[in-house]
N, C-alpha and C positions, 0 to 999 in steps of 0.2 A: 272748239270743244276743248275743255280743260283736261289735261292729262295729269292728275295729281297723284297717280300711282297708289291709290287706295289709302293714303294717309290723311285725306281730308284737308281741312284748313290749316292744321299744324304744319304739314309738309309744305304747303304753299307759302306760308308765312316764313318758315325757316329758309326755304330755298331763295325766295325773293330777298330776304334779309341778308343772306350771305352774298348773293349776286350784287345787291346794292352796296354793301360794304366794300366788296372788291372794286366796284366801279368808282366809288368815292375815293378810295385809296389811290387808284390809278389816276384819277383826275388830279388829286393832290400832287402826285409825283410829276404829272405833266406840267404843273405850275412851278415846281422847284427845280426841275431838271434843266441843266444848261443846254442840252440838246434834246432832240426827239419829242418836242412838245406836241406837235401835231400828231405824231405817231402814237404817243401815249393817250392823247385825247381820243383818237380812233379806237384804241384798245378798250378804253372805258365804254365805248359804244357797243362792244361785243357782249357785255354782260346782260343787257336787256334782251338781246337775241337769244341767249341761253334761257332766260325766263319764258320767252315766247315758245321756244321749242319744248321745254319741259313742262310748262304749266299753262300755256295759252296766251292769247293776246292781252287779256286783262292784266296778267302778271307782268308782262313786258312793259305795259304802260305804267304800272305801279312802280316797277324798278326804275324806269326812266324818270318818273316824277319825283320819287324819293331821292334819287341821286342828284337830280337837278336842284332840288331844294337844299339838300345838305351841301352840295357843291357851292351854291351861292353863299351859304353861311360859313363854310369852313375853308374853302380853297382860296388862297391869296390872289391868284391871277384869274380875275373874272372873265377875261377874254376867252380862255379855254372853256369855261363853264358855258358861256354864251354859244360858242361853237358846238358844244355838246347838246345844249338845249334846242338850238335851231336846226341842227342837222344830225350829227354823229350819234347822239343818243336816241333820237326820234326815228332814225332810218330803219332799224329792225322791224318796228311795227308797220311803218309805211310799206316797206318791202314785202312783208307778209301779206298785207292787203292787196298790193298791186299784183303779186304773183298768183293771186286767186282769180284774176281776170281770165276769161276764156281765150282771148287773143294775145299772142306773144308780142305782136306789133303794138297793140294798145298798151300792154304792160310797159314796154320800153318807152313809148310816147309819154305815158304818165310819169315814169321814173325820171326821164330827162326833163320834163316840164317842171316837176317839183324841184329837182336839183337846180335848174337854172333860175327858178323863182327865189330859192334860198340864196343862191350865189348873187343874184341881183340885190337882195337885201344886204348882204355883206358888202358888195361892191359899192352900192350907192349910199347905204346908210351907216355902215360901220368900218369903212375902209381906213379912215384916219386912226381909228382906235385899234383895229386888229392887224392892219397891214401897213404900218408906217415905214417899214423897211423895204417896201417894194421898189426895185430899181426903176428909173424912169423909162427904160426901154420896154418894160413890161406894163407900163401905165396906159396900155391900149385896151379898151373894153372888149373888143372883139377877140383879142388874143387870150384874154382871161376866160371868156366864155367858151371859146373853141377848145383851148387846152384843158380847161376845167371839165368840159363834157367828156373828153377822151379819158382824162384821169378818173372821172366818176365811173365810167363804164368798166375800167380796169378794177377800180375799187369794188364795184358791185359784184363782178364776177368772182373776185378773190373772196369777198364776204360770203358769197354762196358756198364756196369751197370750205371756208371755215365753219359755216353752219353745218354742212354735211359731216365734217370731221367731228363736231360737237355731238351731232345726233348719233354717229357710229361709235364714238369712244366714250364720251362723258355721259350723255343721256342714257345710254344702254346700261352703264354701270349704276347710275342713279335708280333706274327701273329695277335692276336686280337687287339692289340694297333696300328698296322700299318694301 
């Protein structure tokens, strides 16, 4: 259900436009930053979550799609954009869908399955492009998948806390102002 706060289509377009712009700018900074590239790409993925919380799943997909398209056109480091498109930007909508499942166990099975499928795409298809710096000691697939799954669980729990913060602090202010 879309929560457009009584402003109709204009509110939705403005909100998604602002969130998309913030996401694209963050993706751009991730490409030109000498450090924190992965962290900034992850931050770019927070903005579609804001669209989902404030205006619904469709707004989140719109923010994600517009950011991805603009990122491919404007961001110099396409690797960060690919990471955004395949996982970090898409995750807020997938997370929203998985968290609607009635079983917590099924929710986590689905989350981990999707994460590991995406990790496999990166590992087997894009490793040379995106991970050329990987030290040989970590060039063990099982280590990447085990460590990646643990890191993903920590990421998802932290992401949930950020969404709760957004709902309590930002979305509440947007509702009052609408």
